[in-house]
Structure formats: structure tokens, C-alpha cells
PyMOL Python script that loads the backbone (N, CA, C, O; Angstrom):
from pymol import cmd

cmd.read_pdbstr("""\
ATOM      1  N   MET A   1      38.947  17.898  14.162  1.00  0.00           N
ATOM      2  CA  MET A   1      37.932  18.818  13.634  1.00  0.00           C
ATOM      3  C   MET A   1      37.113  18.157  12.362  1.00  0.00           C
ATOM      4  O   MET A   1      37.734  17.530  11.504  1.00  0.00           O
ATOM      5  N   LEU A   2      35.880  18.309  12.299  1.00  0.00           N
ATOM      6  CA  LEU A   2      35.020  17.754  10.973  1.00  0.00           C
ATOM      7  C   LEU A   2      34.750  18.877  10.286  1.00  0.00           C
ATOM      8  O   LEU A   2      34.187  19.851  10.787  1.00  0.00           O
ATOM      9  N   SER A   3      35.210  18.788   8.871  1.00  0.00           N
ATOM     10  CA  SER A   3      35.084  19.951   7.716  1.00  0.00           C
ATOM     11  C   SER A   3      33.549  19.721   7.255  1.00  0.00           C
ATOM     12  O   SER A   3      33.086  18.590   7.403  1.00  0.00           O
ATOM     13  N   ARG A   4      32.915  20.522   6.824  1.00  0.00           N
ATOM     14  CA  ARG A   4      31.656  20.598   6.251  1.00  0.00           C
ATOM     15  C   ARG A   4      31.732  19.277   5.040  1.00  0.00           C
ATOM     16  O   ARG A   4      31.073  18.277   5.324  1.00  0.00           O
ATOM     17  N   ARG A   5      32.266  19.270   4.140  1.00  0.00           N
ATOM     18  CA  ARG A   5      32.487  18.393   3.330  1.00  0.00           C
ATOM     19  C   ARG A   5      32.224  16.759   4.043  1.00  0.00           C
ATOM     20  O   ARG A   5      31.332  15.933   3.848  1.00  0.00           O
ATOM     21  N   LYS A   6      33.310  16.749   4.843  1.00  0.00           N
ATOM     22  CA  LYS A   6      33.166  15.437   5.701  1.00  0.00           C
ATOM     23  C   LYS A   6      31.980  15.078   6.164  1.00  0.00           C
ATOM     24  O   LYS A   6      31.591  13.913   6.085  1.00  0.00           O
ATOM     25  N   PHE A   7      31.211  16.123   6.743  1.00  0.00           N
ATOM     26  CA  PHE A   7      29.907  15.960   7.387  1.00  0.00           C
ATOM     27  C   PHE A   7      28.934  15.636   6.510  1.00  0.00           C
ATOM     28  O   PHE A   7      28.221  14.682   6.820  1.00  0.00           O
ATOM     29  N   LEU A   8      28.703  16.266   5.360  1.00  0.00           N
ATOM     30  CA  LEU A   8      27.918  16.094   4.378  1.00  0.00           C
ATOM     31  C   LEU A   8      28.237  14.670   3.669  1.00  0.00           C
ATOM     32  O   LEU A   8      27.289  13.928   3.415  1.00  0.00           O
ATOM     33  N   LYS A   9      29.345  14.345   3.401  1.00  0.00           N
ATOM     34  CA  LYS A   9      29.636  13.072   2.604  1.00  0.00           C
ATOM     35  C   LYS A   9      28.957  12.019   3.944  1.00  0.00           C
ATOM     36  O   LYS A   9      27.901  11.544   3.527  1.00  0.00           O
ATOM     37  N   VAL A  10      29.147  11.715   4.856  1.00  0.00           N
ATOM     38  CA  VAL A  10      28.568  10.930   5.960  1.00  0.00           C
ATOM     39  C   VAL A  10      27.050  10.825   6.304  1.00  0.00           C
ATOM     40  O   VAL A  10      26.430   9.832   6.683  1.00  0.00           O
ATOM     41  N   SER A  11      26.584  12.153   6.069  1.00  0.00           N
ATOM     42  CA  SER A  11      25.429  12.467   6.361  1.00  0.00           C
ATOM     43  C   SER A  11      24.299  11.535   5.087  1.00  0.00           C
ATOM     44  O   SER A  11      23.313  10.807   5.203  1.00  0.00           O
ATOM     45  N   VAL A  12      24.991  11.982   4.096  1.00  0.00           N
ATOM     46  CA  VAL A  12      24.349  11.382   2.644  1.00  0.00           C
ATOM     47  C   VAL A  12      24.349   9.596   2.554  1.00  0.00           C
ATOM     48  O   VAL A  12      23.392   8.829   2.447  1.00  0.00           O
ATOM     49  N   THR A  13      25.830   9.313   2.646  1.00  0.00           N
ATOM     50  CA  THR A  13      25.795   8.159   3.146  1.00  0.00           C
ATOM     51  C   THR A  13      24.847   7.347   4.064  1.00  0.00           C
ATOM     52  O   THR A  13      24.140   6.430   3.648  1.00  0.00           O
ATOM     53  N   GLY A  14      24.885   7.669   5.046  1.00  0.00           N
ATOM     54  CA  GLY A  14      23.711   7.212   6.243  1.00  0.00           C
ATOM     55  C   GLY A  14      22.481   7.326   5.825  1.00  0.00           C
ATOM     56  O   GLY A  14      21.682   6.451   6.158  1.00  0.00           O
ATOM     57  N   ALA A  15      22.083   8.342   5.067  1.00  0.00           N
ATOM     58  CA  ALA A  15      20.664   8.543   4.569  1.00  0.00           C
ATOM     59  C   ALA A  15      20.427   7.370   3.616  1.00  0.00           C
ATOM     60  O   ALA A  15      19.496   6.578   3.763  1.00  0.00           O
ATOM     61  N   ALA A  16      21.225   7.315   2.743  1.00  0.00           N
ATOM     62  CA  ALA A  16      21.319   6.044   1.593  1.00  0.00           C
ATOM     63  C   ALA A  16      21.379   4.919   2.212  1.00  0.00           C
ATOM     64  O   ALA A  16      20.530   4.209   1.674  1.00  0.00           O
ATOM     65  N   ILE A  17      21.818   4.427   2.915  1.00  0.00           N
ATOM     66  CA  ILE A  17      22.011   3.150   3.757  1.00  0.00           C
ATOM     67  C   ILE A  17      20.578   2.821   4.652  1.00  0.00           C
ATOM     68  O   ILE A  17      19.918   1.782   4.619  1.00  0.00           O
ATOM     69  N   ALA A  18      20.330   4.021   5.435  1.00  0.00           N
ATOM     70  CA  ALA A  18      19.107   3.675   5.829  1.00  0.00           C
ATOM     71  C   ALA A  18      17.752   3.524   5.030  1.00  0.00           C
ATOM     72  O   ALA A  18      16.838   2.756   5.329  1.00  0.00           O
ATOM     73  N   GLY A  19      17.792   4.521   3.806  1.00  0.00           N
ATOM     74  CA  GLY A  19      16.643   4.071   2.917  1.00  0.00           C
ATOM     75  C   GLY A  19      16.632   3.216   1.987  1.00  0.00           C
ATOM     76  O   GLY A  19      15.651   3.287   1.247  1.00  0.00           O
ATOM     77  N   ALA A  20      17.629   2.172   1.690  1.00  0.00           N
ATOM     78  CA  ALA A  20      17.784   1.247   0.966  1.00  0.00           C
ATOM     79  C   ALA A  20      17.244   0.016   1.945  1.00  0.00           C
ATOM     80  O   ALA A  20      16.458  -0.834   1.525  1.00  0.00           O
ATOM     81  N   GLY A  21      17.738   0.025   3.230  1.00  0.00           N
ATOM     82  CA  GLY A  21      17.151  -0.738   4.434  1.00  0.00           C
ATOM     83  C   GLY A  21      15.765  -1.149   4.521  1.00  0.00           C
ATOM     84  O   GLY A  21      15.124  -2.197   4.596  1.00  0.00           O
ATOM     85  N   GLY A  22      15.529   0.298   4.473  1.00  0.00           N
ATOM     86  CA  GLY A  22      13.827   0.152   4.429  1.00  0.00           C
ATOM     87  C   GLY A  22      13.084  -0.092   3.320  1.00  0.00           C
ATOM     88  O   GLY A  22      11.895  -0.406   3.383  1.00  0.00           O
ATOM     89  N   LEU A  23      13.900   0.068   1.964  1.00  0.00           N
ATOM     90  CA  LEU A  23      13.022  -0.465   1.100  1.00  0.00           C
ATOM     91  C   LEU A  23      13.207  -1.706   0.927  1.00  0.00           C
ATOM     92  O   LEU A  23      12.227  -2.360   0.573  1.00  0.00           O
ATOM     93  N   SER A  24      14.406  -2.345   1.108  1.00  0.00           N
ATOM     94  CA  SER A  24      14.726  -3.932   1.195  1.00  0.00           C
ATOM     95  C   SER A  24      13.614  -4.699   2.036  1.00  0.00           C
ATOM     96  O   SER A  24      13.000  -5.712   1.700  1.00  0.00           O
ATOM     97  N   ALA A  25      13.499  -3.909   3.302  1.00  0.00           N
ATOM     98  CA  ALA A  25      12.572  -4.811   3.745  1.00  0.00           C
ATOM     99  C   ALA A  25      11.080  -4.742   3.332  1.00  0.00           C
ATOM    100  O   ALA A  25      10.382  -5.725   3.580  1.00  0.00           O
ATOM    101  N   CYS A  26      10.612  -3.818   2.809  1.00  0.00           N
ATOM    102  CA  CYS A  26       9.362  -4.078   2.327  1.00  0.00           C
ATOM    103  C   CYS A  26       9.277  -4.809   0.981  1.00  0.00           C
ATOM    104  O   CYS A  26       8.187  -5.241   0.606  1.00  0.00           O
ATOM    105  N   VAL A  27      10.316  -4.955   0.285  1.00  0.00           N
ATOM    106  CA  VAL A  27      10.777  -5.651  -0.920  1.00  0.00           C
ATOM    107  C   VAL A  27      10.644  -7.189  -0.416  1.00  0.00           C
ATOM    108  O   VAL A  27       9.956  -8.004  -1.029  1.00  0.00           O
ATOM    109  N   SER A  28      11.261  -7.457   0.588  1.00  0.00           N
ATOM    110  CA  SER A  28      11.412  -8.896   1.154  1.00  0.00           C
ATOM    111  C   SER A  28      10.348  -9.282   1.585  1.00  0.00           C
ATOM    112  O   SER A  28       9.833 -10.361   1.291  1.00  0.00           O
ATOM    113  N   ALA A  29       9.802  -8.297   2.472  1.00  0.00           N
ATOM    114  CA  ALA A  29       8.551  -9.048   2.794  1.00  0.00           C
ATOM    115  C   ALA A  29       7.119  -9.222   1.871  1.00  0.00           C
ATOM    116  O   ALA A  29       6.117  -9.751   2.352  1.00  0.00           O
ATOM    117  N   VAL A  30       7.173  -8.734   0.576  1.00  0.00           N
ATOM    118  CA  VAL A  30       6.373  -9.160  -0.078  1.00  0.00           C
ATOM    119  C   VAL A  30       6.719 -10.394  -1.145  1.00  0.00           C
ATOM    120  O   VAL A  30       5.919 -11.249  -1.526  1.00  0.00           O
ATOM    121  N   ARG A  31       8.149 -10.260  -1.536  1.00  0.00           N
ATOM    122  CA  ARG A  31       8.748 -11.617  -2.101  1.00  0.00           C
ATOM    123  C   ARG A  31       9.028 -12.781  -1.631  1.00  0.00           C
ATOM    124  O   ARG A  31       9.259 -13.819  -2.251  1.00  0.00           O
ATOM    125  N   GLY A  32       8.991 -12.499   0.007  1.00  0.00           N
ATOM    126  CA  GLY A  32       9.463 -13.667   0.680  1.00  0.00           C
ATOM    127  C   GLY A  32       8.183 -14.476   1.334  1.00  0.00           C
ATOM    128  O   GLY A  32       8.272 -15.415   2.126  1.00  0.00           O
ATOM    129  N   GLY A  33       6.907 -13.862   0.790  1.00  0.00           N
ATOM    130  CA  GLY A  33       5.471 -14.310   1.063  1.00  0.00           C
ATOM    131  C   GLY A  33       4.489 -13.184   1.677  1.00  0.00           C
ATOM    132  O   GLY A  33       4.237 -12.168   1.029  1.00  0.00           O
ATOM    133  N   LYS A  34       4.042 -13.375   2.733  1.00  0.00           N
ATOM    134  CA  LYS A  34       2.998 -12.438   3.105  1.00  0.00           C
ATOM    135  C   LYS A  34       3.510 -11.385   3.752  1.00  0.00           C
ATOM    136  O   LYS A  34       4.471 -11.561   4.501  1.00  0.00           O
ATOM    137  N   THR A  35       3.038 -10.305   3.599  1.00  0.00           N
ATOM    138  CA  THR A  35       3.237  -8.958   4.174  1.00  0.00           C
ATOM    139  C   THR A  35       2.116  -8.349   4.767  1.00  0.00           C
ATOM    140  O   THR A  35       1.003  -8.591   4.301  1.00  0.00           O
ATOM    141  N   SER A  36       2.270  -7.479   5.876  1.00  0.00           N
ATOM    142  CA  SER A  36       1.245  -7.311   7.114  1.00  0.00           C
ATOM    143  C   SER A  36       0.342  -6.593   6.567  1.00  0.00           C
ATOM    144  O   SER A  36       0.731  -6.055   5.530  1.00  0.00           O
ATOM    145  N   LYS A  37      -0.894  -6.338   6.912  1.00  0.00           N
ATOM    146  CA  LYS A  37      -1.844  -5.311   6.292  1.00  0.00           C
ATOM    147  C   LYS A  37      -1.653  -4.056   6.575  1.00  0.00           C
ATOM    148  O   LYS A  37      -2.425  -3.256   6.047  1.00  0.00           O
ATOM    149  N   VAL A  38      -0.657  -3.578   7.415  1.00  0.00           N
ATOM    150  CA  VAL A  38      -0.519  -2.017   7.591  1.00  0.00           C
ATOM    151  C   VAL A  38       0.546  -1.907   6.370  1.00  0.00           C
ATOM    152  O   VAL A  38       0.306  -0.856   5.776  1.00  0.00           O
ATOM    153  N   LEU A  39       1.528  -2.530   5.831  1.00  0.00           N
ATOM    154  CA  LEU A  39       2.621  -2.286   4.778  1.00  0.00           C
ATOM    155  C   LEU A  39       1.987  -2.563   3.462  1.00  0.00           C
ATOM    156  O   LEU A  39       2.606  -2.354   2.419  1.00  0.00           O
ATOM    157  N   ALA A  40       0.662  -3.070   3.475  1.00  0.00           N
ATOM    158  CA  ALA A  40      -0.432  -3.195   2.147  1.00  0.00           C
ATOM    159  C   ALA A  40      -1.474  -2.202   2.183  1.00  0.00           C
ATOM    160  O   ALA A  40      -2.448  -2.240   1.431  1.00  0.00           O
ATOM    161  N   LEU A  41      -1.283  -1.340   3.026  1.00  0.00           N
ATOM    162  CA  LEU A  41      -2.499  -0.475   3.166  1.00  0.00           C
ATOM    163  C   LEU A  41      -3.637  -0.984   3.210  1.00  0.00           C
ATOM    164  O   LEU A  41      -4.560  -0.244   2.869  1.00  0.00           O
ATOM    165  N   TYR A  42      -3.947  -2.296   3.605  1.00  0.00           N
ATOM    166  CA  TYR A  42      -5.355  -2.924   3.696  1.00  0.00           C
ATOM    167  C   TYR A  42      -6.259  -2.098   4.570  1.00  0.00           C
ATOM    168  O   TYR A  42      -6.139  -1.410   5.583  1.00  0.00           O
ATOM    169  N   GLN A  43      -7.263  -2.479   3.704  1.00  0.00           N
ATOM    170  CA  GLN A  43      -8.950  -1.740   4.280  1.00  0.00           C
ATOM    171  C   GLN A  43      -9.773  -2.487   4.140  1.00  0.00           C
ATOM    172  O   GLN A  43      -9.906  -3.045   3.050  1.00  0.00           O
ATOM    173  N   ASP A  44     -10.648  -2.766   5.252  1.00  0.00           N
ATOM    174  CA  ASP A  44     -11.867  -3.399   5.111  1.00  0.00           C
ATOM    175  C   ASP A  44     -12.916  -3.160   4.088  1.00  0.00           C
ATOM    176  O   ASP A  44     -13.856  -3.953   4.046  1.00  0.00           O
ATOM    177  N   THR A  45     -12.869  -2.178   3.272  1.00  0.00           N
ATOM    178  CA  THR A  45     -13.781  -1.581   2.531  1.00  0.00           C
ATOM    179  C   THR A  45     -13.236  -1.377   1.119  1.00  0.00           C
ATOM    180  O   THR A  45     -12.055  -1.030   1.105  1.00  0.00           O
ATOM    181  N   PRO A  46     -13.865  -1.522  -0.157  1.00  0.00           N
ATOM    182  CA  PRO A  46     -13.333  -1.282  -1.150  1.00  0.00           C
ATOM    183  C   PRO A  46     -13.131  -0.007  -1.580  1.00  0.00           C
ATOM    184  O   PRO A  46     -13.779   0.936  -1.125  1.00  0.00           O
ATOM    185  N   ASN A  47     -12.136   0.130  -2.570  1.00  0.00           N
ATOM    186  CA  ASN A  47     -11.422   1.274  -2.898  1.00  0.00           C
ATOM    187  C   ASN A  47     -11.817   1.833  -4.563  1.00  0.00           C
ATOM    188  O   ASN A  47     -11.104   1.348  -5.442  1.00  0.00           O
ATOM    189  N   ARG A  48     -12.664   2.597  -4.907  1.00  0.00           N
ATOM    190  CA  ARG A  48     -12.974   3.220  -5.946  1.00  0.00           C
ATOM    191  C   ARG A  48     -14.032   1.817  -6.814  1.00  0.00           C
ATOM    192  O   ARG A  48     -14.166   1.784  -8.037  1.00  0.00           O
ATOM    193  N   GLY A  49     -14.489   1.073  -6.126  1.00  0.00           N
ATOM    194  CA  GLY A  49     -14.980   0.067  -6.870  1.00  0.00           C
ATOM    195  C   GLY A  49     -14.357  -1.181  -6.832  1.00  0.00           C
ATOM    196  O   GLY A  49     -15.057  -2.182  -6.983  1.00  0.00           O
ATOM    197  N   ARG A  50     -12.989  -1.299  -6.630  1.00  0.00           N
ATOM    198  CA  ARG A  50     -11.762  -2.384  -6.461  1.00  0.00           C
ATOM    199  C   ARG A  50     -12.155  -3.011  -5.237  1.00  0.00           C
ATOM    200  O   ARG A  50     -12.378  -2.349  -4.224  1.00  0.00           O
ATOM    201  N   ARG A  51     -12.261  -4.384  -5.287  1.00  0.00           N
ATOM    202  CA  ARG A  51     -12.302  -4.899  -4.143  1.00  0.00           C
ATOM    203  C   ARG A  51     -11.694  -6.404  -4.028  1.00  0.00           C
ATOM    204  O   ARG A  51     -11.780  -7.180  -4.981  1.00  0.00           O
ATOM    205  N   CYS A  52     -11.155  -6.720  -2.964  1.00  0.00           N
ATOM    206  CA  CYS A  52     -10.314  -8.207  -3.089  1.00  0.00           C
ATOM    207  C   CYS A  52     -10.883  -9.290  -3.862  1.00  0.00           C
ATOM    208  O   CYS A  52     -10.201 -10.011  -4.590  1.00  0.00           O
ATOM    209  N   ALA A  53     -12.169  -9.406  -3.698  1.00  0.00           N
ATOM    210  CA  ALA A  53     -12.904 -10.335  -4.629  1.00  0.00           C
ATOM    211  C   ALA A  53     -12.564 -10.464  -5.992  1.00  0.00           C
ATOM    212  O   ALA A  53     -12.321 -11.546  -6.528  1.00  0.00           O
ATOM    213  N   GLY A  54     -12.545  -9.367  -6.555  1.00  0.00           N
ATOM    214  CA  GLY A  54     -12.162  -9.404  -7.818  1.00  0.00           C
ATOM    215  C   GLY A  54     -10.598  -9.168  -8.129  1.00  0.00           C
ATOM    216  O   GLY A  54     -10.310  -8.669  -9.217  1.00  0.00           O
ATOM    217  N   CYS A  55      -9.542  -9.518  -7.189  1.00  0.00           N
ATOM    218  CA  CYS A  55      -8.132  -9.507  -7.457  1.00  0.00           C
ATOM    219  C   CYS A  55      -7.641 -10.877  -7.527  1.00  0.00           C
ATOM    220  O   CYS A  55      -8.174 -11.813  -6.931  1.00  0.00           O
ATOM    221  N   THR A  56      -6.534 -10.978  -8.328  1.00  0.00           N
ATOM    222  CA  THR A  56      -5.957 -12.082  -8.665  1.00  0.00           C
ATOM    223  C   THR A  56      -5.505 -12.749  -7.521  1.00  0.00           C
ATOM    224  O   THR A  56      -5.553 -13.978  -7.472  1.00  0.00           O
ATOM    225  N   TYR A  57      -4.935 -11.869  -6.306  1.00  0.00           N
ATOM    226  CA  TYR A  57      -4.418 -12.701  -5.424  1.00  0.00           C
ATOM    227  C   TYR A  57      -5.326 -13.091  -4.135  1.00  0.00           C
ATOM    228  O   TYR A  57      -4.974 -13.618  -3.079  1.00  0.00           O
ATOM    229  N   PHE A  58      -6.509 -12.695  -4.533  1.00  0.00           N
ATOM    230  CA  PHE A  58      -7.701 -13.431  -3.267  1.00  0.00           C
ATOM    231  C   PHE A  58      -8.191 -14.708  -3.706  1.00  0.00           C
ATOM    232  O   PHE A  58      -8.716 -15.126  -4.738  1.00  0.00           O
ATOM    233  N   ARG A  59      -7.831 -15.228  -2.523  1.00  0.00           N
ATOM    234  CA  ARG A  59      -8.207 -17.055  -2.301  1.00  0.00           C
ATOM    235  C   ARG A  59      -9.479 -17.046  -1.518  1.00  0.00           C
ATOM    236  O   ARG A  59      -9.495 -16.620  -0.363  1.00  0.00           O
ATOM    237  N   GLN A  60     -10.486 -17.478  -2.082  1.00  0.00           N
ATOM    238  CA  GLN A  60     -12.119 -17.766  -1.114  1.00  0.00           C
ATOM    239  C   GLN A  60     -11.324 -18.777   0.019  1.00  0.00           C
ATOM    240  O   GLN A  60     -10.354 -19.527  -0.084  1.00  0.00           O
ATOM    241  N   PRO A  61     -12.086 -18.471   0.967  1.00  0.00           N
ATOM    242  CA  PRO A  61     -13.246 -17.871   1.306  1.00  0.00           C
ATOM    243  C   PRO A  61     -12.579 -16.195   1.652  1.00  0.00           C
ATOM    244  O   PRO A  61     -13.159 -15.195   1.227  1.00  0.00           O
ATOM    245  N   ASN A  62     -11.418 -16.125   2.399  1.00  0.00           N
ATOM    246  CA  ASN A  62     -11.001 -15.005   2.829  1.00  0.00           C
ATOM    247  C   ASN A  62      -9.592 -15.042   3.137  1.00  0.00           C
ATOM    248  O   ASN A  62      -9.197 -14.820   4.281  1.00  0.00           O
ATOM    249  N   GLY A  63      -8.734 -15.335   2.087  1.00  0.00           N
ATOM    250  CA  GLY A  63      -7.381 -15.497   2.252  1.00  0.00           C
ATOM    251  C   GLY A  63      -6.813 -14.480   0.744  1.00  0.00           C
ATOM    252  O   GLY A  63      -7.441 -14.286  -0.297  1.00  0.00           O
ATOM    253  N   CYS A  64      -5.585 -14.035   1.088  1.00  0.00           N
ATOM    254  CA  CYS A  64      -4.823 -13.491   0.047  1.00  0.00           C
ATOM    255  C   CYS A  64      -3.244 -14.263  -0.135  1.00  0.00           C
ATOM    256  O   CYS A  64      -2.628 -14.619   0.870  1.00  0.00           O
ATOM    257  N   GLU A  65      -2.725 -14.453  -1.427  1.00  0.00           N
ATOM    258  CA  GLU A  65      -1.751 -14.658  -1.370  1.00  0.00           C
ATOM    259  C   GLU A  65      -0.285 -13.945  -1.067  1.00  0.00           C
ATOM    260  O   GLU A  65       0.818 -14.443  -0.841  1.00  0.00           O
ATOM    261  N   ILE A  66      -0.763 -12.484  -1.164  1.00  0.00           N
ATOM    262  CA  ILE A  66       0.315 -11.781  -0.468  1.00  0.00           C
ATOM    263  C   ILE A  66       0.018 -11.057   0.651  1.00  0.00           C
ATOM    264  O   ILE A  66       1.048 -10.638   1.179  1.00  0.00           O
ATOM    265  N   VAL A  67      -1.229 -10.666   1.365  1.00  0.00           N
ATOM    266  CA  VAL A  67      -1.517 -10.076   2.415  1.00  0.00           C
ATOM    267  C   VAL A  67      -1.805 -11.104   3.581  1.00  0.00           C
ATOM    268  O   VAL A  67      -2.729 -11.915   3.515  1.00  0.00           O
ATOM    269  N   ALA A  68      -1.041 -11.018   4.527  1.00  0.00           N
ATOM    270  CA  ALA A  68      -1.269 -11.934   5.719  1.00  0.00           C
ATOM    271  C   ALA A  68      -2.453 -11.772   6.426  1.00  0.00           C
ATOM    272  O   ALA A  68      -3.015 -10.695   6.226  1.00  0.00           O
ATOM    273  N   GLY A  69      -2.988 -12.542   7.196  1.00  0.00           N
ATOM    274  CA  GLY A  69      -4.260 -12.583   7.976  1.00  0.00           C
ATOM    275  C   GLY A  69      -5.467 -12.693   7.251  1.00  0.00           C
ATOM    276  O   GLY A  69      -5.489 -12.527   6.032  1.00  0.00           O
ATOM    277  N   GLU A  70      -6.550 -12.980   7.965  1.00  0.00           N
ATOM    278  CA  GLU A  70      -8.122 -12.795   7.220  1.00  0.00           C
ATOM    279  C   GLU A  70      -8.368 -11.652   6.429  1.00  0.00           C
ATOM    280  O   GLU A  70      -8.152 -10.518   6.856  1.00  0.00           O
ATOM    281  N   ILE A  71      -8.806 -11.886   5.304  1.00  0.00           N
ATOM    282  CA  ILE A  71      -8.859 -10.865   4.148  1.00  0.00           C
ATOM    283  C   ILE A  71     -10.545 -10.692   3.863  1.00  0.00           C
ATOM    284  O   ILE A  71     -11.075 -11.735   3.482  1.00  0.00           O
ATOM    285  N   SER A  72     -11.395  -9.578   3.991  1.00  0.00           N
ATOM    286  CA  SER A  72     -12.647  -9.205   3.639  1.00  0.00           C
ATOM    287  C   SER A  72     -12.595  -9.609   2.026  1.00  0.00           C
ATOM    288  O   SER A  72     -11.648  -9.254   1.324  1.00  0.00           O
ATOM    289  N   PRO A  73     -13.474 -10.224   1.619  1.00  0.00           N
ATOM    290  CA  PRO A  73     -14.132 -10.011   0.059  1.00  0.00           C
ATOM    291  C   PRO A  73     -13.940  -8.588  -0.383  1.00  0.00           C
ATOM    292  O   PRO A  73     -13.166  -8.136  -1.227  1.00  0.00           O
ATOM    293  N   ASN A  74     -14.859  -7.964   0.409  1.00  0.00           N
ATOM    294  CA  ASN A  74     -14.988  -6.344   0.332  1.00  0.00           C
ATOM    295  C   ASN A  74     -13.700  -5.555   0.462  1.00  0.00           C
ATOM    296  O   ASN A  74     -13.649  -4.479  -0.134  1.00  0.00           O
ATOM    297  N   GLY A  75     -12.709  -5.935   1.131  1.00  0.00           N
ATOM    298  CA  GLY A  75     -11.602  -5.085   1.379  1.00  0.00           C
ATOM    299  C   GLY A  75     -10.600  -4.713  -0.080  1.00  0.00           C
ATOM    300  O   GLY A  75     -10.632  -5.055  -1.262  1.00  0.00           O
ATOM    301  N   TRP A  76      -9.827  -3.921   0.675  1.00  0.00           N
ATOM    302  CA  TRP A  76      -8.836  -3.652  -0.724  1.00  0.00           C
ATOM    303  C   TRP A  76      -7.476  -3.414  -0.456  1.00  0.00           C
ATOM    304  O   TRP A  76      -7.550  -2.945   0.680  1.00  0.00           O
ATOM    305  N   CYS A  77      -6.191  -3.429  -0.775  1.00  0.00           N
ATOM    306  CA  CYS A  77      -4.984  -2.775  -0.588  1.00  0.00           C
ATOM    307  C   CYS A  77      -4.234  -2.595  -1.799  1.00  0.00           C
ATOM    308  O   CYS A  77      -4.818  -2.860  -2.850  1.00  0.00           O
ATOM    309  N   ARG A  78      -2.879  -2.135  -1.850  1.00  0.00           N
ATOM    310  CA  ARG A  78      -2.085  -1.328  -2.601  1.00  0.00           C
ATOM    311  C   ARG A  78      -1.766  -2.570  -3.728  1.00  0.00           C
ATOM    312  O   ARG A  78      -1.683  -2.213  -4.903  1.00  0.00           O
ATOM    313  N   PHE A  79      -1.593  -3.951  -3.424  1.00  0.00           N
ATOM    314  CA  PHE A  79      -1.156  -4.754  -4.338  1.00  0.00           C
ATOM    315  C   PHE A  79      -2.431  -5.039  -5.354  1.00  0.00           C
ATOM    316  O   PHE A  79      -2.222  -5.607  -6.425  1.00  0.00           O
ATOM    317  N   HIS A  80      -3.855  -4.589  -4.943  1.00  0.00           N
ATOM    318  CA  HIS A  80      -4.686  -4.759  -5.893  1.00  0.00           C
ATOM    319  C   HIS A  80      -4.369  -5.213  -7.176  1.00  0.00           C
ATOM    320  O   HIS A  80      -3.326  -4.659  -7.523  1.00  0.00           O
ATOM    321  N   GLU A  81      -4.862  -6.095  -8.187  1.00  0.00           N
ATOM    322  CA  GLU A  81      -4.574  -6.331  -9.393  1.00  0.00           C
ATOM    323  C   GLU A  81      -5.855  -7.007  -9.663  1.00  0.00           C
ATOM    324  O   GLU A  81      -6.191  -7.968  -8.971  1.00  0.00           O
ATOM    325  N   ALA A  82      -6.715  -6.493 -10.788  1.00  0.00           N
ATOM    326  CA  ALA A  82      -7.846  -6.887 -11.237  1.00  0.00           C
ATOM    327  C   ALA A  82      -7.585  -8.513 -12.032  1.00  0.00           C
ATOM    328  O   ALA A  82      -6.594  -8.889 -12.658  1.00  0.00           O
ATOM    329  N   ARG A  83      -8.757  -9.195 -11.756  1.00  0.00           N
ATOM    330  CA  ARG A  83      -8.440 -10.423 -12.522  1.00  0.00           C
ATOM    331  C   ARG A  83      -8.793 -10.284 -14.008  1.00  0.00           C
ATOM    332  O   ARG A  83      -9.733  -9.530 -14.259  1.00  0.00           O
ATOM    333  N   ALA A  84      -8.165 -10.914 -15.057  1.00  0.00           N
ATOM    334  CA  ALA A  84      -8.563 -10.930 -16.431  1.00  0.00           C
ATOM    335  C   ALA A  84      -9.562 -11.501 -16.170  1.00  0.00           C
ATOM    336  O   ALA A  84      -9.840 -12.334 -15.307  1.00  0.00           O
ATOM    337  N   ALA A  85     -10.500 -10.706 -17.483  1.00  0.00           N
ATOM    338  CA  ALA A  85     -11.980 -11.028 -17.362  1.00  0.00           C
ATOM    339  C   ALA A  85     -12.101 -12.220 -18.652  1.00  0.00           C
ATOM    340  O   ALA A  85     -13.181 -12.756 -18.899  1.00  0.00           O
TER     341      ALA A  85
END
""", "prot")
cmd.dss("prot")
cmd.show_as("cartoon", "prot")
cmd.util.cbc("prot")
cmd.orient("prot")
């Protein structure tokens, strides 16, 4: 018979392991090289005036140090970091 205490303990432990696994996958994707456009929340349009061409990670003509694939200079992603003036 499974007690409520045992059930809750197993459920919480399982949820913690699943959450840690998902988080580590995101972190390792960013640290290990390039991450997908989906994980980066990449879009081909600027966000509040911020765009890839003004980002530290953008590489001419259409590349990025963090996001995989072809990047538009007018695009934006959640890793945007404005270049120092």
C-alpha cells in the first residue's frame, strides 16, 4: 500500500529531477555552442527598437555567436545584449 507521504515524496522528487533536466538542457545548449532559434525566442523583426545588428553577439553579414542558423540584422532574440557605445 502506498501512503500519502510516500506518494508526495516520490512526486516532488520526480518533478525536481524533470525540471533540473530541462534547465540543464537549455543551459548546456547556450554554453556548448549555438542554441536553436526556438529556444532563443528568435524573431525576424526588432523588439522595442532592439535588433541583432546592434547586439554584441551579431556577426556580419548574418550570423550570431549564440543562435544557430542565418540571422537577420533586423531580428531579435532573448539573448540580445546591446553593444557598448
